[in-house]
C-alpha positions as CSV (number, residue, x, y, z in Angstrom):
1,M,0.9,21.5,15.1
2,A,-0.9,20.8,11.7
3,Q,-2.8,17.6,11.1
4,I,-3.2,16.0,7.7
5,T,-5.1,12.9,6.2
6,L,-3.6,10.2,4.1
7,I,-4.6,11.7,1.1
8,E,-3.2,15.1,1.8
9,A,0.1,13.4,2.8
10,V,0.0,12.0,-0.9
11,T,-0.3,15.4,-2.3
12,M,2.5,16.9,-0.1
13,A,4.8,14.1,-1.1
14,L,4.2,14.5,-4.9
15,A,4.5,18.3,-4.5
16,H,7.8,18.0,-2.7
17,E,9.4,15.7,-5.2
18,M,8.1,17.9,-8.2
19,A,9.7,21.0,-6.7
20,R,12.8,18.9,-5.8
21,D,13.4,17.0,-8.9
22,P,12.5,18.5,-12.5
23,S,12.4,15.1,-13.8
24,V,9.2,14.1,-11.8
25,I,6.1,13.9,-14.0
26,V,2.4,13.0,-12.7
27,L,-0.1,11.8,-15.4
28,G,-3.4,10.1,-15.5
29,E,-7.1,10.6,-16.1
30,D,-8.4,14.0,-14.7
31,V,-5.2,14.6,-12.5
32,G,-4.7,18.1,-13.6
33,V,-7.5,20.3,-13.9
34,N,-9.7,18.5,-11.6
35,G,-7.0,17.3,-9.2
36,G,-7.8,13.6,-9.5
37,V,-10.9,11.6,-8.6
38,F,-9.9,11.6,-5.0
39,R,-8.2,15.0,-5.3
40,A,-4.8,13.7,-4.6
41,T,-3.4,15.8,-7.0
42,A,-5.2,19.0,-6.4
43,G,-3.2,22.3,-7.1
44,L,-0.3,20.5,-8.8
45,Q,-1.1,21.3,-12.3
46,E,-1.6,25.1,-11.3
47,K,1.8,25.1,-9.5
48,F,3.8,22.9,-12.0
49,G,1.9,23.4,-15.4
50,A,0.4,21.0,-17.7
51,E,3.6,19.9,-19.1
52,R,4.4,18.1,-15.9
53,V,0.8,17.2,-14.7
54,I,-0.8,15.8,-17.6
55,D,-4.4,14.9,-18.2
56,T,-4.7,11.8,-20.2
57,P,-7.2,10.2,-22.3
58,L,-9.5,7.6,-20.6
59,D,-7.0,4.6,-21.7
60,E,-5.2,2.9,-19.1
61,T,-3.0,1.0,-21.6
62,S,-1.7,4.3,-23.2
63,I,-1.2,5.8,-19.5
64,T,1.2,2.8,-18.7
65,G,2.7,2.8,-22.0
66,L,3.6,6.4,-21.7
67,T,4.6,6.1,-18.1
68,V,6.9,3.1,-18.8
69,G,8.5,5.1,-21.9
70,M,9.2,8.4,-20.3
71,A,10.6,6.6,-17.2
72,T,12.8,4.4,-19.3
73,L,14.2,7.7,-21.2
74,G,14.9,9.3,-17.8
75,M,12.0,11.0,-16.4
76,R,10.4,9.9,-13.0
77,S,6.9,9.4,-13.9
78,V,4.0,8.9,-11.6
79,S,0.8,7.8,-13.3
80,E,-2.5,7.0,-11.4
81,A,-5.0,4.1,-12.2
82,Q,-8.0,6.1,-10.7
83,F,-9.4,2.9,-9.3
84,D,-7.9,-0.6,-8.6
85,G,-10.4,-2.3,-10.9
86,F,-9.0,-0.2,-13.7
87,V,-5.4,-1.5,-13.4
88,Y,-5.8,-4.8,-15.3
89,P,-5.4,-3.0,-18.8
90,M,-2.0,-1.8,-17.1
91,V,-0.8,-5.1,-16.1
92,D,0.8,-5.7,-19.6
93,H,3.1,-2.8,-19.7
94,I,4.0,-3.2,-15.9
95,V,4.9,-6.9,-15.9
96,C,6.1,-7.3,-19.7
97,H,8.3,-3.9,-19.7
98,A,8.7,-2.0,-16.5
99,A,9.7,-5.1,-14.2
100,R,11.9,-6.3,-16.9
101,M,13.6,-3.3,-18.2
102,R,16.8,-3.6,-15.9
103,S,17.2,-7.4,-16.5
104,R,16.3,-7.0,-20.1
105,T,19.1,-4.3,-20.9
106,R,21.8,-6.1,-18.2
107,G,21.5,-2.8,-16.3
108,R,21.9,-0.3,-19.0
109,L,18.4,1.1,-18.5
110,S,16.1,1.3,-15.4
111,C,12.5,2.3,-15.2
112,P,11.9,4.6,-12.1
113,L,8.4,4.9,-12.0
114,V,5.5,4.7,-9.5
115,L,2.0,3.4,-10.4
116,R,-0.5,4.9,-7.9
117,I,-3.6,2.8,-7.5
118,P,-6.4,3.8,-5.2
119,W,-7.1,0.3,-3.6
120,G,-9.6,-1.6,-1.5
121,G,-13.3,-1.5,-0.5
122,G,-15.3,0.0,2.1
123,I,-16.2,3.2,0.2
124,R,-19.7,2.0,-1.1
125,A,-18.6,2.0,-4.5
126,P,-20.1,0.1,-7.7
127,E,-18.3,-2.8,-9.5
128,H,-14.6,-2.5,-10.5
129,H,-13.9,0.2,-8.0
130,S,-13.3,-2.0,-4.8
131,E,-10.5,-4.3,-5.6
132,A,-7.8,-6.0,-3.4
133,N,-5.4,-7.1,-6.2
134,E,-1.9,-6.7,-4.6
135,A,-1.3,-10.5,-5.0
136,I,-1.2,-10.0,-8.8
137,F,2.1,-7.9,-8.5
138,T,3.8,-9.4,-5.6
139,N,4.2,-12.5,-7.8
140,V,6.4,-10.4,-10.4
141,P,10.2,-10.2,-10.1
142,G,11.5,-6.7,-10.7
143,L,8.6,-4.9,-8.9
144,R,8.4,-3.2,-5.5
145,V,4.9,-3.4,-4.0
146,V,4.0,-0.7,-1.1
147,M,0.9,0.0,0.6
148,P,1.0,2.7,3.4
149,S,-1.5,2.5,6.3
150,S,-1.1,6.2,7.9
151,P,-0.4,9.9,6.6
152,G,3.2,9.5,8.0
153,R,4.0,6.6,6.3
154,A,2.2,7.6,3.3
155,Y,4.2,10.6,3.0
156,G,7.7,9.1,3.7
157,L,7.2,5.9,1.6
158,L,5.9,7.7,-1.5
159,L,9.1,10.1,-1.3
160,A,11.2,6.8,-1.2
161,A,9.0,5.2,-4.1
162,I,9.4,8.2,-6.3
163,R,13.4,8.3,-5.7
164,D,13.6,4.7,-6.2
165,P,15.5,3.7,-9.6
166,D,13.1,0.8,-10.3
167,P,9.5,0.5,-10.7
168,V,7.1,0.6,-7.7
169,V,3.5,-0.4,-7.7
170,W,1.8,2.0,-4.9
171,F,-1.3,1.0,-3.4
172,E,-3.4,3.8,-1.5
173,P,-6.1,2.1,0.7
174,K,-8.9,4.7,-0.1
175,R,-11.1,3.7,2.8
176,I,-8.8,5.6,5.0
177,Y,-8.0,8.4,2.6
178,R,-9.8,10.6,5.2
179,Q,-10.8,8.6,8.1
180,Y,-8.2,10.1,10.6
181,K,-5.5,12.6,10.7
182,E,-2.0,12.7,12.2
183,E,0.2,15.6,13.2
184,V,3.0,16.4,11.2
185,G,4.8,19.4,12.8
186,A,4.0,22.0,10.0
187,T,1.4,24.4,9.3
188,G,-0.5,26.0,6.4
189,E,1.5,26.5,3.2
190,E,4.4,24.9,5.1
191,M,3.1,21.6,4.6
192,V,3.9,21.5,1.0
193,A,7.5,22.1,1.8
194,F,7.3,19.5,4.6
195,D,11.0,18.2,5.6
196,G,11.4,15.7,2.7
197,E,12.8,13.0,4.6
198,A,11.9,9.7,2.9
199,L,11.0,6.5,5.1
200,P,12.9,3.4,4.4
201,L,11.4,0.8,1.8
202,D,11.3,-2.8,2.3
203,V,10.9,-2.9,6.0
204,C,8.0,-3.9,8.2
205,F,6.8,-1.4,11.0
206,V,6.0,-2.6,14.3
207,L,3.2,-0.6,15.6
208,R,2.5,-2.1,19.0
209,D,4.9,-4.5,21.1
210,G,3.5,-7.8,22.5
211,T,4.3,-11.2,24.1
212,D,1.2,-13.4,23.2
213,V,0.4,-13.4,19.6
214,T,1.6,-11.5,16.4
215,L,-1.0,-9.6,14.3
216,V,0.4,-9.0,10.8
217,T,-1.4,-6.8,8.3
218,W,-1.2,-3.8,5.9
219,G,-3.2,-1.2,4.2
220,A,-6.5,-0.1,5.7
221,Q,-6.7,-3.4,7.9
222,V,-4.0,-1.8,9.9
223,K,-6.6,0.4,11.8
224,E,-8.9,-2.7,12.7
225,T,-5.8,-4.8,13.6
226,L,-4.9,-2.0,16.0
227,E,-8.3,-1.9,17.5
228,A,-8.4,-5.6,17.8
229,A,-5.0,-5.4,19.7
230,E,-6.8,-3.0,22.0
231,A,-9.8,-5.2,22.5
232,L,-7.4,-8.2,23.2
233,A,-5.4,-6.0,25.9
234,A,-8.7,-5.4,27.7
235,E,-8.9,-9.1,28.2
236,G,-5.1,-9.5,29.4
237,I,-3.9,-10.8,25.9
238,S,-0.8,-8.9,24.6
239,A,-0.6,-8.6,20.9
240,E,2.2,-7.0,18.7
241,V,0.9,-5.6,15.6
242,I,3.1,-5.3,12.5
243,D,2.3,-3.3,9.4
244,V,4.2,-5.1,6.6
245,A,4.0,-1.7,4.4
246,T,6.3,-3.2,1.6
247,L,4.7,-6.5,0.4
248,K,7.6,-6.9,-2.1
249,P,10.4,-7.3,-1.3
250,L,9.1,-8.8,2.0
251,D,10.8,-8.0,5.4
252,M,10.4,-11.7,6.9
253,D,13.1,-11.1,9.4
254,T,10.8,-8.5,11.5
255,I,7.9,-11.0,11.2
256,L,9.9,-14.2,12.2
257,E,11.6,-12.1,15.1
258,S,7.9,-11.5,16.5
259,V,6.6,-14.8,15.7
260,R,9.9,-16.5,17.7
261,K,8.9,-14.2,20.8
262,T,5.1,-14.9,20.7
263,G,4.7,-18.3,19.2
264,R,1.5,-17.5,17.5
265,C,0.3,-15.5,14.2
266,V,-2.6,-14.0,12.8
267,V,-2.5,-12.7,9.2
268,V,-5.0,-10.1,8.2
269,H,-5.9,-8.8,4.7
270,E,-8.8,-7.6,2.7
271,A,-7.7,-9.6,-0.3
272,P,-9.6,-13.0,-1.0
273,R,-8.1,-15.8,0.9
274,T,-7.0,-18.3,-1.7
275,A,-3.6,-17.5,-2.8
276,G,-3.5,-14.1,-0.8
277,F,-0.4,-12.5,0.1
278,G,-1.2,-13.7,3.5
279,A,-0.5,-17.2,2.4
280,E,3.1,-16.4,1.3
281,I,3.6,-15.2,4.9
282,A,2.2,-18.3,6.4
283,A,4.2,-20.5,4.1
284,Q,7.4,-18.8,5.1
285,L,6.6,-19.0,8.7
286,A,5.9,-22.9,8.3
287,E,9.4,-23.1,6.5
288,R,11.4,-20.9,8.8
289,A,9.6,-20.9,12.2
290,L,7.6,-24.2,12.6
291,Y,9.3,-25.3,15.6
292,D,8.6,-22.0,17.3
293,L,4.9,-21.8,16.6
294,Q,2.7,-23.0,19.4
295,A,-0.4,-22.8,17.3
296,P,-1.3,-22.8,13.4
297,V,-1.0,-19.5,11.5
298,E,-4.4,-18.2,11.4
299,R,-5.7,-16.0,8.2
300,V,-8.4,-13.6,8.6
301,T,-9.3,-12.5,5.1
302,G,-11.7,-11.6,2.3
303,Y,-13.8,-14.3,0.9
304,D,-13.1,-16.1,-2.4
305,T,-15.8,-14.1,-4.2
306,H,-15.9,-10.6,-5.6
307,I,-16.4,-7.9,-3.1
308,P,-20.1,-7.4,-2.8
309,L,-22.1,-4.3,-3.2
310,F,-22.4,-1.6,-0.3
311,R,-25.1,-3.6,1.6
312,L,-23.0,-6.5,2.2
313,E,-19.4,-4.9,2.0
314,M,-18.6,-4.4,5.4
315,K,-19.4,-8.2,6.0
316,Y,-16.8,-9.0,3.6
317,L,-14.1,-7.0,5.1
318,P,-12.1,-8.4,8.1
319,S,-13.5,-7.0,11.1
320,V,-12.2,-6.3,14.9
321,A,-14.5,-9.3,16.0
322,K,-13.0,-11.5,13.4
323,I,-9.4,-10.7,14.3
324,V,-10.0,-10.9,17.9
325,A,-11.7,-14.4,17.6
326,A,-8.7,-15.6,15.4
327,A,-6.2,-14.4,18.2
328,K,-8.1,-16.3,20.9
329,R,-8.1,-19.4,18.4
330,T,-4.3,-19.4,18.6
331,L,-4.3,-19.1,22.2
332,S,-6.6,-22.1,22.9
333,A,-4.6,-24.4,20.4
């Protein structure tokens, strides 16, 4: 049984879709000859040619404009933002054009693109390289926002994102790019031709069943949240862990079903606290499950400041200890 990392799963999914569908195009800064800054596109230009794996200038605005234009004219374009802090020049084209194309043309045109964004902190990077900015896009109608948390889900969800007829903002938690591996049931060169079965978008994944408290998270924080659930179990506390995966549209039904069972909820995310996506989940719980809650919803988040440089970086991020403490507060309320 082969084992792959999350970054390898991304490469596999891209290669599979490019082989399956000649309309799939990959473009971005250094994605061709160099295989991308994180090597997510390594070997793709060699296999599919420079016309389908395009090295662009260092110009995020032009990259996104080209991506939107090609997608609107029938290509399935997958562009890379290189780092999360470089996405801000891309927001104009994504929000003003990609997200509105179907509505603007009353369904005559769609915009099947994927914007790949290496996301989040924890890699000892300089300024603009460690943002957690998913909430910018979750508030925009017409966009899907997806963030995988494991190699298997990265592979299956990226296949689904590329096949989607509308724009998908795809965040890749770079802290766990190579942090752990999963077995995929294929070996050697066969990995590139892995089975090609997509996972469903728009659903949460229940990673661990529990009865005492619901832990809701996404992206890199899934690792710490699962570790927190193990620590709680050692103290006799049963925690259910939910990976949101698709932030927009949000599968609130799965979260509600869990919270109605446990009566308690802790939302964990790396982004700053104020107006982070966790606030939306907490608000919907207040609207739809207030009488099922036995304690206030807890949030374990980043702080309302820019992520610090590496000496203080891990103090900024949610930790196992912080998640455990929040879960215990819900049980003592």
